[in-house]
C-alpha positions as CSV (number, residue, x, y, z in Angstrom):
1,M,183.9,82.2,95.4
2,K,183.7,85.6,97.3
3,I,180.2,86.3,98.4
4,V,179.3,89.8,99.5
5,F,176.1,90.0,101.5
6,D,174.3,93.4,101.8
7,C,173.5,93.7,105.6
8,R,172.8,97.4,105.6
9,Y,169.1,96.9,106.3
10,T,169.8,95.4,109.7
11,R,168.1,97.4,112.4
12,I,170.3,98.9,115.2
13,E,168.3,97.7,118.2
14,R,165.5,95.4,117.2
15,H,164.7,93.5,114.0
16,D,161.9,94.3,111.6
17,G,161.0,91.8,108.9
18,I,163.8,92.6,106.4
19,S,166.3,93.0,109.2
20,R,165.4,89.6,110.5
21,Y,165.6,88.0,107.1
22,T,169.1,89.5,106.6
23,A,170.4,88.4,110.0
24,G,168.9,84.9,109.9
25,L,170.0,84.2,106.3
26,V,173.6,85.6,106.6
27,T,174.2,83.7,109.8
28,A,173.1,80.4,108.3
29,L,175.0,81.1,105.0
30,A,178.2,81.9,106.8
31,K,178.2,78.4,108.4
32,R,178.4,77.0,104.8
33,H,180.6,79.4,103.0
34,P,182.8,82.5,103.8
35,V,180.8,85.7,103.6
36,T,181.8,89.4,103.6
37,M,179.1,91.6,105.0
38,L,178.3,95.2,103.9
39,I,177.2,97.4,106.7
40,S,176.5,101.1,107.0
41,D,176.8,101.5,110.8
42,E,179.1,99.5,113.0
43,R,176.2,99.1,115.6
44,Q,174.6,96.7,113.1
45,L,177.3,94.2,114.0
46,A,175.5,93.4,117.3
47,Q,172.8,91.7,115.3
48,L,175.0,89.9,112.8
49,P,177.4,87.0,112.8
50,P,181.2,87.5,113.4
51,C,182.1,87.7,109.7
52,P,184.5,90.0,107.8
53,C,182.7,93.3,107.0
54,E,183.1,96.5,105.1
55,L,181.6,99.9,105.9
56,V,179.9,101.6,103.0
57,S,177.3,104.3,102.5
58,A,173.7,103.7,103.9
59,P,171.0,102.4,101.6
60,T,169.0,105.6,102.2
61,S,172.0,107.8,101.2
62,A,172.1,109.9,98.1
63,L,175.1,107.9,97.2
64,E,173.1,104.7,96.8
65,P,172.8,104.7,93.0
66,L,176.6,104.6,92.9
67,V,177.2,102.2,95.8
68,A,178.5,99.6,93.2
69,R,181.7,101.7,92.9
70,Q,182.3,101.1,96.6
71,V,181.4,97.4,96.4
72,R,183.5,96.9,93.3
73,R,186.7,97.6,95.3
74,L,186.0,94.4,97.3
75,R,186.3,92.3,94.1
76,P,183.3,90.1,94.8
77,D,182.4,87.1,92.7
78,V,178.7,87.7,93.5
79,V,176.6,90.1,95.6
80,F,173.3,89.4,97.3
81,T,171.0,92.0,98.8
82,P,167.8,91.4,100.7
83,M,166.1,94.3,98.9
84,Q,165.6,95.3,95.3
85,T,166.8,98.9,95.5
86,M,170.6,98.4,95.8
87,G,172.5,100.7,93.4
88,S,174.1,98.9,90.5
89,W,175.6,101.6,88.2
90,G,179.2,100.6,87.3
91,R,179.1,97.1,88.8
92,D,181.2,94.3,87.3
93,Y,179.9,91.4,89.4
94,P,176.7,89.3,89.4
95,L,173.9,90.8,91.5
96,V,171.0,89.1,93.1
97,L,168.0,91.3,94.3
98,T,165.2,90.3,96.6
99,V,161.4,90.9,96.5
100,H,159.5,90.3,99.7
101,D,156.0,91.2,98.6
102,L,153.9,93.4,96.3
103,I,151.6,94.6,99.0
104,Y,151.8,98.3,98.5
105,Y,150.6,98.1,94.9
106,R,147.2,97.1,96.2
107,H,147.4,98.9,99.6
108,P,149.4,102.1,98.8
109,T,149.4,103.6,102.3
110,P,153.1,103.9,103.3
111,P,154.4,103.0,106.8
112,P,153.7,106.0,109.1
113,E,157.2,106.1,110.5
114,F,158.6,107.3,107.2
115,A,159.2,111.0,106.7
116,L,156.7,112.9,104.6
117,P,158.9,113.2,101.4
118,I,159.6,109.4,101.5
119,R,155.9,108.7,102.0
120,A,155.1,110.8,98.9
121,L,157.8,109.0,96.8
122,W,156.5,105.7,98.1
123,R,153.0,106.4,96.9
124,L,154.3,107.7,93.5
125,Y,156.5,104.6,93.0
126,H,153.6,102.2,93.6
127,Q,151.3,103.8,91.0
128,A,152.9,101.9,88.1
129,W,154.7,98.6,87.5
130,W,157.5,99.9,85.3
131,P,159.8,101.2,88.1
132,Q,159.8,97.7,89.6
133,R,160.6,96.2,86.3
134,L,163.5,98.6,85.8
135,L,164.9,97.7,89.2
136,L,164.6,93.9,88.8
137,N,165.9,93.7,85.3
138,R,169.2,95.3,86.4
139,A,170.0,92.1,88.3
140,D,171.3,88.7,87.2
141,A,168.8,86.9,89.3
142,V,165.9,87.6,91.7
143,V,165.0,86.0,95.0
144,A,161.4,85.8,96.3
145,V,160.6,84.9,99.9
146,S,157.6,82.7,99.0
147,E,156.1,80.9,96.1
148,T,153.2,83.3,96.3
149,T,155.4,86.3,95.7
150,K,157.2,84.4,92.9
151,A,153.8,83.8,91.2
152,L,152.9,87.5,91.5
153,I,156.2,88.5,89.9
154,A,155.4,86.2,87.0
155,E,151.8,87.4,86.8
156,H,152.8,91.0,86.4
157,R,155.8,90.2,84.2
158,L,158.1,92.1,86.5
159,T,161.4,90.6,85.4
160,R,163.1,88.7,82.6
161,R,165.6,87.3,85.2
162,P,165.2,83.9,86.8
163,V,163.4,83.9,90.1
164,T,164.4,81.6,93.0
165,V,162.4,81.1,96.2
166,V,164.6,81.6,99.3
167,P,161.9,81.4,102.1
168,N,161.7,83.4,105.2
169,A,162.0,81.5,108.5
170,A,161.9,82.1,112.2
171,D,164.8,82.2,114.6
172,P,165.2,79.1,116.8
173,V,163.4,79.4,120.1
174,P,165.3,78.8,123.4
175,D,162.4,76.6,124.6
176,A,159.8,75.2,122.2
177,S,157.9,73.3,124.9
178,R,154.3,74.1,125.6
179,L,153.0,75.9,128.7
180,P,149.6,75.1,130.1
181,R,147.1,76.1,127.5
182,T,145.4,79.4,128.1
183,N,142.5,81.2,126.4
184,A,144.9,83.6,124.8
185,L,144.7,84.5,121.1
186,V,147.9,86.2,119.8
187,Y,148.2,88.8,117.0
188,M,151.7,89.8,116.1
189,G,152.1,92.5,113.4
190,S,151.5,96.1,112.7
191,F,148.2,98.0,112.6
192,M,148.4,99.1,109.0
193,P,145.0,99.2,107.3
194,Y,145.6,96.1,105.2
195,K,146.4,94.1,108.3
196,N,142.7,94.3,109.0
197,V,143.0,93.9,112.8
198,E,139.5,95.3,113.3
199,T,138.0,92.0,112.1
200,L,139.9,90.2,114.9
201,A,138.5,92.7,117.4
202,H,135.0,92.2,116.1
203,A,135.4,88.5,116.5
204,M,136.1,88.9,120.2
205,T,132.5,90.0,120.8
206,R,131.7,86.3,120.1
207,L,134.6,84.9,122.2
208,P,133.9,86.1,125.7
209,E,136.0,83.2,127.1
210,H,139.1,84.3,125.2
211,E,141.3,87.4,125.2
212,L,143.2,88.8,122.2
213,H,146.8,89.7,122.9
214,L,148.0,92.5,120.6
215,M,151.8,92.4,120.7
216,S,153.0,95.4,118.7
217,R,153.1,99.1,119.5
218,V,149.8,100.8,118.9
219,T,148.8,104.5,118.7
220,D,146.1,106.0,120.8
221,A,143.8,106.3,117.8
222,Q,144.3,102.7,116.8
223,R,143.7,101.5,120.4
224,T,140.4,103.5,120.5
225,R,139.1,102.0,117.3
226,L,140.0,98.4,118.3
227,V,138.4,98.8,121.8
228,A,135.2,100.1,120.2
229,A,135.2,97.2,117.7
230,A,135.7,94.6,120.4
231,G,132.8,95.9,122.5
232,E,132.7,93.6,125.6
233,G,135.4,91.4,124.1
234,R,138.7,91.3,126.0
235,L,141.8,92.9,124.4
236,V,145.3,92.9,126.0
237,F,147.6,95.6,124.6
238,H,151.3,94.8,125.1
239,D,152.3,97.9,123.1
240,G,155.6,96.5,122.0
241,A,156.1,93.1,123.8
242,S,159.6,91.9,124.3
243,D,160.7,88.7,122.6
244,E,160.5,86.9,125.9
245,T,156.9,88.0,126.6
246,Y,155.8,87.3,123.1
247,R,157.2,83.7,123.3
248,E,155.8,83.1,126.7
249,V,152.3,84.1,125.7
250,L,152.6,82.2,122.4
251,R,153.7,78.9,124.1
252,G,150.4,78.8,126.0
253,A,148.1,80.3,123.5
254,T,145.1,78.7,121.9
255,A,146.0,80.1,118.5
256,L,147.8,82.7,116.5
257,V,145.3,84.8,114.6
258,S,145.6,87.2,111.6
259,A,142.9,88.7,109.3
260,S,145.5,90.3,107.0
261,R,144.4,90.9,103.4
262,D,147.9,90.6,102.0
263,E,151.4,89.3,103.0
264,G,154.6,88.4,101.4
265,F,155.3,85.6,103.9
266,G,154.2,85.7,107.5
267,I,157.1,85.0,110.0
268,P,154.7,85.0,113.0
269,L,153.0,81.9,111.5
270,V,156.3,79.9,111.7
271,E,157.1,81.3,115.1
272,A,153.7,80.0,116.4
273,M,154.0,76.7,114.7
274,A,157.5,76.1,116.1
275,V,156.0,76.0,119.6
276,G,152.9,74.0,118.6
277,T,150.4,76.9,118.5
278,P,147.8,76.4,115.7
279,L,146.8,79.1,113.3
280,V,143.5,80.8,112.5
281,M,144.2,82.9,109.4
282,S,142.6,84.8,106.7
283,D,142.2,82.7,103.6
284,I,144.9,84.3,101.4
285,P,147.4,82.3,99.2
286,V,150.5,82.9,101.1
287,F,149.0,81.9,104.4
288,R,147.8,78.6,102.8
289,E,151.4,78.2,101.5
290,V,153.1,78.7,104.8
291,G,150.5,77.3,107.2
292,G,149.4,74.2,105.3
293,A,147.4,71.8,107.5
294,A,148.3,73.7,110.7
295,G,145.9,76.5,109.8
296,A,142.1,77.1,109.8
297,Y,141.3,79.6,107.0
298,V,138.6,82.2,107.1
299,S,137.5,85.0,104.7
300,P,139.3,88.2,105.9
301,D,136.1,90.1,106.7
302,D,134.2,87.3,108.4
303,A,134.5,88.0,112.1
304,A,131.9,85.3,112.9
305,G,133.9,82.9,110.9
306,F,137.1,83.6,113.0
307,A,135.1,83.1,116.2
308,T,133.8,79.8,114.8
309,A,137.2,78.6,113.8
310,V,138.7,79.4,117.2
311,R,135.9,77.5,119.0
312,A,136.3,74.5,116.6
313,L,139.9,74.1,117.8
314,E,138.5,72.8,121.1
315,T,137.7,69.4,119.6
316,R,140.9,69.0,117.6
317,W,143.5,71.2,119.3
318,D,146.1,68.4,120.0
319,A,146.1,67.3,116.3
320,A,146.3,70.9,115.2
321,S,149.2,71.6,117.5
322,E,151.1,68.5,116.2
323,A,150.4,69.5,112.6
324,A,151.8,73.0,113.5
325,R,155.1,71.6,114.7
326,E,155.5,69.4,111.7
327,R,154.9,72.3,109.3
328,A,157.3,74.5,111.1
329,E,160.2,72.1,110.3
330,H,159.8,73.1,106.6
331,Y,161.0,76.6,107.3
332,T,164.5,77.0,108.7
333,W,167.3,79.4,108.0
334,E,169.5,76.4,107.2
335,R,167.3,75.3,104.3
336,S,167.0,78.8,103.0
337,A,170.7,79.3,103.1
338,E,171.2,76.1,101.1
339,A,168.8,77.4,98.4
340,L,170.6,80.8,98.3
341,L,174.1,79.2,98.2
342,G,173.0,77.0,95.3
343,L,171.8,80.1,93.4
344,L,175.0,82.1,94.1
345,T,177.2,79.2,93.1
346,D,175.3,78.7,89.8
347,L,175.6,82.4,89.0
348,T,179.3,82.4,89.6
349,R,179.9,79.3,87.5
350,S,177.9,80.8,84.7
351,R,179.8,84.1,84.8
352,T,183.1,82.2,84.8
353,A,182.0,80.0,81.9
């Protein structure tokens, strides 16, 4: 079985969510079965395993609708892509597409780093469900990264194809031991409106003994709003922390916190649990799914509730930390690769039959 894995969404220097999903999954899958990777820039290879690769057009290229003509020359038995937008015109192989989340149907503001024309198309695309249905029904099967996303796909009747959950995971940490516990609370994520970081900042007015570490890059306007919301509460802006700094703060933190209104998975949850850091999360289905007993769950807009949940950890922190480590074991790239390999094998057998 010749598996072709679309790795063109791998970032050049540092992973985002889809890039990390790509690299983690293809690395684990390649240990189980030979894989040919599709790349669009040779610099992507620095983030990927040493597998055979083929250079094709970029996923943002005008050639993307016809990329199947390039892939077809490789004579794949099955193709997997970590997105749902891979071109398929002219394909003669089974194709598996991926849906990470449906966030932008409810929160249509596009990521600010996109160019204006792309942001305009983004908003237009998310005004109706039928474009998503067209994309997904082109495939032979669909992958979702969580049971929550799978349920939403079914709720909105987005595809007639079978949907398999291949969960996200976190990369193994070099050192999962705890550091002496600090009063740090860690937020890892963007500052998009649906992330609702202002609620966490408001909670800090009730947690004078703690400090909120904000790991991601932040604009001046966002920083000003958060400082105003926190009042006398302490905020620490890392403005793009390195992986090393992030892990070091996380290994000693009291909790990872998030007030997000919507997510497709939540990799920071697994990263925190892997080093025994409990979770204080907004009460949304996917956080319940991923965090399980390792989390305390609060209404997204309840700043006082977040503060109460953090303080409540003082009496049960050791038990919460142990529950976090146990829950983290459920999410590994190895388990996800096994699920994906089973799906690809079944598709290939069905096509042969």
